[in-house]
N, C-alpha and C positions, 0 to 999 in steps of 0.2 A: 140108136144115135141121140147122147143126151145133146141140147143145144149148148154151145159157149154164151157164157155172163158175159157182158159189156164188162170191164173193169171200172170202179167209183174212183172218183177222183178226188184227192188228198186235199182239205180243206189249208188253205194257209194260214198258218199262224202269226199273227201281230208281234212283233219285238215291244215288249216292255220300254226298253228303253227308247227304242221310239217313239212311244207315248206321251212318253219324257218330255223327252226333246220337243215332243210338236208345242205341248201345252207350255213349255217355257218361251219356247220361241211366239207364239199365242201372247203371253202374258209378258214378255219384253214389249214386243210391238205395242202391245195397249198403253203402258206404262212410256214407252217412250212418244206414244202421241198423245198419252195424257201431258205429259212432261212438254215436252214440244212444243203438242199444235194445238193446246186445248189453253184458250185464256182462261188466267185466275185473274178472277176483281181485286185489285190493291188499292192503300192509299196514297194520292198522288199531291203535288202542288207542282206550281207553275216557277220557271225563273220571270224576274218580274223589275219592273223600277215602281216602286212605293216610295213615298217618304218615310224616310228611317230618321228617328232621332237617334243621335250617338250616344250613346253612355260608358259613363265610367264604373265599375265596380271595385267595392271594396269592401272588407272584413269593418265589422263595426260592433261597438257593446253597449247597453243602457244605461246611460250616467244622471245626472243632476247638480241643477247650477247651483241649486240649495238644499246642501247634505248638512249635518251636524249631528256628530254624538255628545247622545246628554250625558252629563256629568256633575258630581258633585265638588265644590269649591271647599268641604271640609270632609273631616274622618269620621267613618260613623258603621253602623251594623242598619243595613237595608229592612224597615219595620213591613214597607208594604209597597207592591209595584199594581200600577192600577190599571195598565196596559199590558197589550201583549201583541205580538208580530202581526201586522196588517190591520190594525186599529187605526182609526180617524182620531185624530186629536185636534183641539181649536187650540190659540195661542193664551196661553195662562193657566191652560188646564194644568191640574197637580196629578204630576205622571207618578213620583215616586217618592216616599216619607221613608225619612232615615231616621235612628235614635241615636242621639250623642249626648252622654250623662257629663263628659268634660262641657262642652256648652252650653248645656242647660245650669251647669254650677256658675261658672263663667255669669251668667246671667243674673242669677240668685246672686253671686258676690258684689256683681257691678250696682244693683238694686242696695244691696246693703251698705256699700260703700256711698251710695248717694245720699239715703236716709241719713249716713253720720254726718258726710257732709253739709249738709241742710241744718243736721240740728249744730253743727260747731258754727255756722252761722249766726242763728238763732240766739246761741249763747253770746258771742263775740259781740252781736248788735246788743244784747244787754249788758254786756260790759263796756260797752262805750258810754251806754247812757248813763251809769254809775258813776263811770271817769269822767264824762259832759258834768255832771252834777259837780263831782267833789273838783273840777277846774272851775266851775262857774263862782263856788265858795270862795277860793282861793284867790281870785282876781278880785273880787270884791273886799277880802280881808288886807289884800295887796294895796287896794285904791285906799281903804278907809286909814291903812297909816297912814300913806301919804299925807293925807288931809292932816289928821294928828299932828305928821311932823311938820307942817308947816303953822301950826299954832303952840309946839312944844309940849305938847302932851303926849307923845308917846317919846321911845330911845331909837337911835339909829339902830341897836339891834333887834329892835323888835320890827324895825322895816325891814332889814334885809331878811330877817328869817321869813318874812310875808314876801318878798320879791320873791327868795328862795321855793317856797312852795307853791309860788301862782307859775312859775318855769317847768317846775317837776308836775306839775299838775295837766301843764300843758305838754309835756312828755309824752307824760300818761296819756293824755287825749290820742295823738298823734301815732301812739304806739298802738292803741284800740281800733285807731280807722283801720291800720296799717291789718293789724288779725282780720278783719273784716272784708277785706279785699282779697286777703290769703283764702279766706274760707269761700268765698265767692268763686275765687279759679278755682279750687280743688272742687266743688261743686259743677264745674263746665267743668271740666277734665274728667270724674267719673259719670255724667253725662254721656260724653263722648265716649266713655268704656263699656256704658250700658247699652250707648248705638251701634258699637260694635259688636257685645256680645251678641246681642237681639239680631243684628246683618246675619252673623253666625249662626244663628237660631234657624233663620231662615230659611239658610241653605240646606236647611235640611229636609225642606219641603222643596223638591224639584218640581218647577213649571215649565210646562212644551213654551220654546222660544217664537213658535208660528205656528201656523195652522197646515198641518201636514200628514204623514201616514208613517207609523213604526215599522222600519223593515229590519228589524234586528233586536231582539231583547238578552243582553250580553250577560246580566249577573241573574240570580234569584235572590229571594227574600231568606232574611238570617246572612247572607255574604256581608262581611265586614269591608269593606271601598276605602278606598287612601281619595287624596284630595287627585281629581284629571281621570280617576277609572273611568272608562265609557260604561254607563249602564244599559241603555238604549238609545239603538239609532233613528234617525227621525229625517224623513225625506219630504220636502213641498212638490207633489206630482206635478203643479204646476211649471215647473222648473227641469223636468226631466226633458234630455236632448240624447239623440243617438252622437256618441262619439267614435266617426269612421276615421279611417287611415287609408292614405295612398300614398303611393312612389310622389318621390319631390319635381319628376317631371310633368305632373298634373298642375301643380300651384296654378301656373299661369291662367288654366283653362279654367279656371272655378271661381266663382262669384258669389256674397250672399243674395240668397232669395231664388239661388238653380231650383229647380221640382227635383225632389227625389221620390224613390219607391223603396221600401223598406221591406225584406221579405224576414219576416220571424217565423221558421221553420213553416211555411205555406202562408202566414198569414200576412195578405200584403195591406201596407199601410203609408199612408205618402204623406210628406212633408216638404220641407224648403231648407238651403244652407243658411245656418242664423250666423253665422262667422266661422272665418277661417285664420287657426294659429298658426303665427308664425313663431313656431318653432320645429326644427328639423331634427330627428332622433339622429345622435350621430353613428350607431349602429347599424339600425334598418334603413336609415336616409327617407324615412316615411315623416308624412307631417299628419295630424289630426281634423279634421273638420267638424261643428258640433253641426245637429238636424235636429230644426226642432220640429214634432209630429205633430198632424195636424189629428190624430187620436192616438191614444194606446192602445194596447193589445187587451184583451182581457182578463186575462193574467199576465203581470210582468214580473218582471227581481230585477233587483240593479244586476250590473254587470251582465243582465244574461244579450246572448248575441245575436247577430242579426246579420246578414247583409242590403247594402244598400246601392242602387243605381241612381247616377246623376246624370240627368240632362244635358250635355253641352253642346250638342250644336244638331243641325238638321240636314237632311242630306237628299236629295230628288233626283236624281241622275244617274243613281249607280243600281248596277242591276245586282238582286238579291235574290235569296231563297229562306226557306223556313228552318231556322235551324233542327227540328225535328226529324228535315229530308236528309240530312247529313249523317255520311257510316264511313265506318272506318275500316281496313282491308290492309290486315298485314302494317297495319299501324299506320297506313297513308287514308290521310281523306279526301273522302270523294262524294259522287253522287252516282244514284242508280238513273241513269238517263234513257227515257222510250224512245227510240227510232224505230219505224214501222212497227210498232205493235210490240216488240222486243226490247226489253232491257238490257243494259250493259253498265259493269260498273267502268265508271271516269273518275281518277282524280283530279282533284280541283282542288286551289290554292285560294284562301280563306283572307280577307283581311276588316277585321272589325266589323262595324254592326250597329244594331241596338239589342235590347235584352232578349228579344226572338228571332231576328234576322239576320244573315251572316251577308256580309257584300262579297263578290265573286270577283277575284282576280286574275282568273283562268276564261279566258271568252266564253263565254256558251249563249245561243240564240235565245232573247227574251221570247218567253212563250213555249221553252224546250220545260217538257213532262221530267221531272226526277220524283221516284218511287219510294214512298217510307220504308226505313230497312225494320219493319214490324216481324216480318217471319223470313222463312227459308228461302235467300233470294240465289238465282245463277244465270250464269249468263245466257244470254238470247232467249231467258224466260219469257213467253208469250202472257201478256196481262191487259187487262181491261181497267183503267183507270177508273177508280172509284165517283160516281159524281157527286159533288160538292165537297172533295176533297181539299187539303190544303193549297 
């Protein structure tokens, strides 16, 4: 008889769905553990009471108190421009030369008229010498006839003729003297005309009116310019200022001498308030302030834009935070505050402050840490504030 065999047990198969579910569960638990239980190192800063310099901020453009458009006072064609944009020049240095044939011709004409006038004076003086000799001779003859008349050696007719000749000679002498005076007057007029012509000719050589830098070259060699047309523009760099604009409500808070910080696209330059202009724009309701800079940007240009911060007051009793810690959620400003090692977003109202710190209106205890919003933050996120944070 064949013995009965023990039936084999069937091996149970694990469902793939169960494996996937288990893996997902482990991953979810691990993710949740990492997300909500593993502290992340973050940069943080504390709410604190520190000295704050209250500042007002305004846009500004670079301007100059001494700036001029160099132009000619006469018309002409530009023969040479000796400078270009960015060149430094000294007062009296020749910048431009013009060619003006009319002015040159006027000088030649005035010189010719002066020579003719001087020759006329010489001729008039020669005439005076001749007339003077005739007059002296006529006077002697008249006197001789008078003496002869007393002795009866001459006639009344001869005496009358001698007297008439003497009078005519005297009149001719006066006329010659008047001709000299007129000729000399003409010479003076010709000298004045020559001076004017030379002055106009000198205007064809245009010189720098002061030490400065050429900021614009408006014409080219060969161009024909009329009087008053700008050829180059010159600026005295020592007179450069920032012209800043502020709302008229701030005018009572500003004074000359206040410290200023100017931002030229990341380049910080210090300065001070030079003067407050006493004119408010009727449309924008803004007034301007001229700021004298302690130094100039490495590269600068007239009308270059900047932003200025003017220190108007110092406050020491108000809690504040670094502005880099402020975040916005759904257009609401606030802070990611740290509490028991976790963070939560708290809406906070701010009011003024300085360029780097904001004053808190919402009461938050001094020393409370706030996380810098530089990564993906979420509510109840465990954090470990970074040492040396803000």
